[in-house]
C-alpha positions, -999 to 999 in steps of 0.1 A, spaced: 302 -411 -659 269 -398 -646 239 -400 -668 233 -365 -685 199 -351 -693 193 -318 -709 159 -302 -704 152 -278 -732 129 -262 -757 131 -264 -795 142 -228 -802 167 -225 -773 201 -213 -785 218 -221 -752 204 -256 -755 218 -261 -790 252 -248 -777 250 -273 -749 243 -302 -773 273 -292 -795 296 -291 -764 284 -325 -752 289 -339 -787 324 -324 -788 332 -339 -754 319 -373 -766 293 -375 -738 260 -393 -743 229 -375 -732 191 -375 -733 170 -345 -743 136 -337 -726 115 -310 -742 99 -290 -713 74 -274 -737 58 -308 -746 66 -330 -716 47 -320 -684 68 -343 -662 100 -327 -675 86 -292 -669 76 -302 -634 111 -315 -626 128 -284 -638 104 -263 -617 110 -285 -587 147 -278 -590 139 -241 -589 148 -232 -625 127 -210 -648 149 -211 -679 165 -237 -701 188 -254 -707 188 -273 -674 215 -299 -673 212 -328 -648 242 -351 -644 239 -375 -614 234 -353 -583 247 -321 -601 224 -297 -619 225 -262 -633 207 -238 -657 222 -221 -687 250 -230 -712 281 -236 -691 310 -251 -710 332 -252 -679 306 -273 -660 302 -296 -690 340 -300 -692 341 -308 -655 319 -338 -661 347 -354 -682 373 -344 -657 355 -359 -627 349 -391 -646 386 -395 -654 
């Protein structure tokens, strides 16, 4: 199972939905707040994203709430 990190901001509804889906799937994850963590903000920008959530799982990454992509993390690990 790849390590999952969610780059977010405190008031992001898509971020909250992403956390709920990860919890439902039983996946462990870290949260990095791009509004207070300059290194996290720089990483998100270096990946070409301008909005959160940004999910990074191993060599895969995407922006936005994407339940199908989150589900695929479980399927690829099986």
